C-alpha positions in Angstrom: 15.7 35.4 31.2 17.8 34.6 34.3 21.5 33.6 34.1 21.0 29.8 34.5 18.3 29.7 31.8 20.4 31.9 29.5 23.4 29.6 29.9 21.3 26.5 29.1 19.9 28.2 26.0 23.4 29.0 24.7 24.7 25.5 25.5 21.7 23.9 23.7 22.3 26.2 20.7 26.0 25.2 20.7 25.1 21.5 20.6 22.7 22.1 17.7 25.4 24.1 15.9 28.0 21.3 16.3 25.6 18.6 15.3 24.4 20.5 12.2 27.9 20.6 10.7 29.0 17.0 11.2 27.8 14.6 8.6 26.3 11.2 9.6 29.1 8.8 10.4 31.8 11.4 10.9 33.5 11.8 14.3 35.5 14.9 13.6 35.7 17.6 10.9 38.0 20.5 10.1 35.9 23.7 9.6 36.5 26.6 7.3 37.6 28.6 10.4 41.4 28.0 10.7 42.2 25.8 13.7 38.6 25.0 14.6 37.4 21.3 14.7 34.0 19.9 15.6 33.6 16.5 17.2 30.6 14.1 17.5 30.5 10.6 19.1 27.3 8.6 19.5 28.8 6.2 22.0 31.5 6.1 24.7 35.0 5.3 23.5 38.0 3.3 24.8 41.0 5.3 26.0 43.0 6.5 22.9 46.6 7.8 22.9 47.4 10.8 20.7 49.5 14.0 20.5 47.3 17.0 21.5 48.3 20.4 20.2 48.0 23.6 22.3 44.3 24.3 22.3 41.0 25.0 24.0 38.4 22.3 24.1 34.7 22.7 24.8 31.9 20.2 25.2 28.3 21.2 24.3 26.9 17.8 25.3 28.5 14.7 27.0 31.6 14.2 29.1 35.3 13.4 28.4 38.2 12.2 30.5 41.8 13.0 29.6 45.0 11.4 31.1 48.4 13.1 31.3 50.9 10.7 32.8 49.2 9.6 36.0 46.9 12.6 36.3 43.3 12.6 35.2 41.1 15.6 34.0 37.4 15.3 33.4 35.3 18.0 31.8 31.8 18.6 30.5 29.4 21.4 29.3 30.2 23.5 32.3 34.0 23.4 31.9 36.7 23.8 29.3 40.0 22.1 28.9 43.0 24.2 28.0 46.5 22.9 27.0 49.2 25.5 26.7 51.8 23.1 25.2 51.7 20.1 22.9 51.3 17.0 25.0 50.9 13.2 24.5 47.5 12.4 26.0 45.2 9.5 26.5 41.5 10.4 26.2 38.1 8.7 26.3 34.5 9.8 25.8 32.8 8.7 29.0 29.3 10.1 28.4 27.6 9.7 25.0 24.6 7.9 23.4 22.6 7.8 20.2 19.9 9.9 21.9 22.4 12.4 23.4 25.7 12.2 21.5 28.9 13.7 22.6 29.2 17.1 20.9 32.4 19.2 21.2 34.9 21.5 19.6 38.6 22.1 19.6 40.2 25.4 18.8 44.0 25.6 18.5 45.9 28.4 20.2 47.1 31.3 18.0 50.3 32.2 19.9 50.9 35.4 17.9 47.4 36.6 18.7 47.8 35.8 22.4 51.2 37.5 22.5 49.7 40.7 20.9 46.9 40.7 23.5 49.3 40.3 26.4 51.5 43.1 25.1 48.5 45.4 24.5 46.8 44.9 27.9 48.6 45.7 31.1 46.1 43.8 33.3 47.2 40.5 31.8 51.0 41.1 31.7 51.8 39.5 35.0 53.0 35.9 35.2 54.4 33.4 37.6 57.9 32.3 36.6 57.4 28.8 38.1 56.0 26.5 35.4 52.3 25.5 35.5 51.0 22.2 34.4 50.6 22.2 30.6 46.9 21.3 30.9 44.0 22.3 33.1 40.3 22.4 33.4 38.6 25.8 33.8 35.1 27.0 34.6 33.2 27.9 31.4 31.7 31.3 31.8 28.6 32.4 29.9 30.4 35.2 27.9 33.1 32.6 26.8 30.4 30.1 25.8 28.6 32.8 23.9 31.8 33.8 22.0 32.3 30.3 20.8 28.6 30.1 19.7 29.1 33.3 17.7 32.3 31.9 16.2 30.4 28.8 14.9 27.6 31.0 13.6 30.2 32.3 11.1 30.2 28.9 9.3 26.9 30.1 7.8 28.7 33.2 6.5 31.8 31.7 4.9 32.4 34.9 3.0 32.9 36.8 6.4 35.1 34.3 8.1 38.4 35.8 7.1 37.4 39.2 8.6 35.2 38.3 11.6 36.7 35.0 12.9 39.9 36.6 14.1 37.9 39.3 16.0 35.9 36.6 17.9 39.0 34.5 18.5 40.8 37.5 20.0 37.8 37.9 22.4 38.0 34.2 23.3 41.7 34.4 24.1 41.3 37.7 26.0 38.5 36.2 28.2 40.7 33.1 29.0 43.7 35.4 29.7 41.7 37.2 32.4 40.7 33.9 34.1 42.6 31.7 36.5 43.9 29.8 33.5 45.4 32.8 31.9 48.7 32.3 33.6 49.3 29.2 31.4 49.0 31.2 28.3 51.2 34.0 29.8 54.0 31.5 30.5 54.3 30.1 27.0 54.6 33.7 25.6 57.0 35.2 28.2 60.6 34.4 27.3 61.5 34.9 31.0 59.4 32.0 32.3 60.4 28.4 32.8 57.2 27.4 31.0 58.4 29.1 27.9 61.8 27.3 28.2 60.0 23.9 28.6 57.8 24.6 25.6 60.9 25.1 23.5 62.1 21.7 24.6 58.8 20.1 23.8 58.9 21.6 20.3 62.4 20.2 19.9 61.4 16.7 21.1 58.4 16.7 18.8 60.5 17.5 15.8 63.4 15.2 16.8 61.8 12.3 18.7 63.5 9.7 16.5 67.0 10.9 17.6 68.8 9.6 20.7 67.9 11.7 23.7 70.6 13.7 25.5 68.9 15.4 28.5 72.0 17.5 29.2 72.0 18.9 25.6 68.3 19.5 25.7 68.6 21.3 29.1 71.4 23.5 27.5 69.1 24.2 24.5 66.4 25.3 26.9 68.7 27.6 28.9 68.5 25.6 32.2 70.6 23.4 34.4 70.0 19.7 33.9 68.4 19.3 37.4 66.2 22.4 36.9 65.2 21.3 33.5 64.2 17.8 34.6 62.2 19.2 37.5 60.4 21.8 35.4 59.8 19.4 32.5 58.0 17.0 34.9 56.0 19.9 36.4 54.6 20.9 33.0 54.2 17.5 31.3 53.7 15.1 34.3 56.4 12.8 32.9 60.1 12.7 32.4 61.8 13.7 29.1 62.4 10.0 28.3 58.8 9.1 28.9 57.7 12.0 26.8 59.9 10.9 23.9 58.7 7.3 24.2 55.1 8.4 24.0 55.9 10.5 20.8 57.7 7.6 19.2 55.0 5.0 19.9 52.1 7.3 18.8 53.9 8.0 15.6 54.6 4.3 15.1 51.0 3.6 15.5 50.1 6.2 12.9 52.6 5.0 10.4 51.4 1.4 10.6 47.7 2.4 10.6 47.7 5.1 7.9 50.8 4.3 5.8 50.7 0.5 6.1 54.3 0.2 7.3 55.3 -3.1 8.9 56.5 -3.2 12.5 60.2 -3.8 11.5 60.3 -0.8 9.2 58.5 1.3 11.8 60.9 0.3 14.5 63.8 2.1 12.8 61.8 5.0 11.4 60.7 6.2 14.9 64.2 5.8 16.4 64.3 2.3 18.0 67.3 0.1 17.3 65.7 -3.2 18.2 62.4 -4.6 16.9 62.1 -6.7 20.0 62.4 -3.6 22.3 60.0 -1.7 20.1 57.4 -4.5 20.3 57.8 -4.8 24.1 57.4 -1.1 24.7 54.5 -0.9 22.2 52.7 -3.7 24.1 53.2 -2.0 27.5 51.9 1.3 26.1 48.9 0.2 24.0 48.1 -3.2 25.7 48.6 -5.3 22.5 51.4 -6.2 20.1 51.8 -3.9 17.1 50.1 -6.4 14.7 47.1 -7.1 17.0 46.6 -3.5 17.9 46.6 -2.3 14.2 44.3 -5.1 13.2 41.8 -4.2 15.9 42.0 -0.5 15.0 41.2 -1.3 11.3 38.3 -3.6 12.3 36.9 -0.8 14.4 37.2 1.7 11.6 35.4 -0.7 9.2 
């Protein structure tokens, strides 16, 4: 079997595997393999804002577009999306139908496993101190595709997942570390890189987004001057620290109103705003509708 036919065979198998494990009507499921989610959509979707954890995303069938700030990333069954830090993204499925649904998977990064691999293998120790964008699209190789297929095969052997899944996940991380995208993973592990320092700031913002933002203190916490911090933060996230915080606040506000039934006024103060009118204005700019209209539309869509 030639290489192109072999690749198509593996891709088709991966699509069948994802489709097999997702029940009718479900769009995403958590699997028994820690950190692995499977996704299925039978139609295209409107752009949706959410916080995306550091992970690798594959598509077995369909196409997806992701926006980070003003930058756009599109990937399909020939490419993977990798995010080395947590980022507020806007994403939409742009190719899907009843006959050929969107079928994909998301595997979160295991930073400890990646650190061990980098330490144990000299050929992947090098890194560029200058920060790379926190997200990128890479070419999906046949060996990497095959590794993901073997990982999902383990769902049929639940008793073996604990032992075998980490072995295949190490292979996946190793293969990515040896590609052009490996530098992104190197940077979040190496304490000498600006990427690592910015990842510290991102973690702080995610845990403290409701607090007033002091860029000088955040730069000090990251071990950088204020001007260097601001520049490197934008290089990694494609937005300023204030824009990043605002995205975190508004996404959390949407979640609180949608899943915990909080009203807009209570949500305003819970996510760190001091004025309900300011919260409403910024929410409308970000999501295109007032809080009440947006949440009502989301609930109707879910029904």
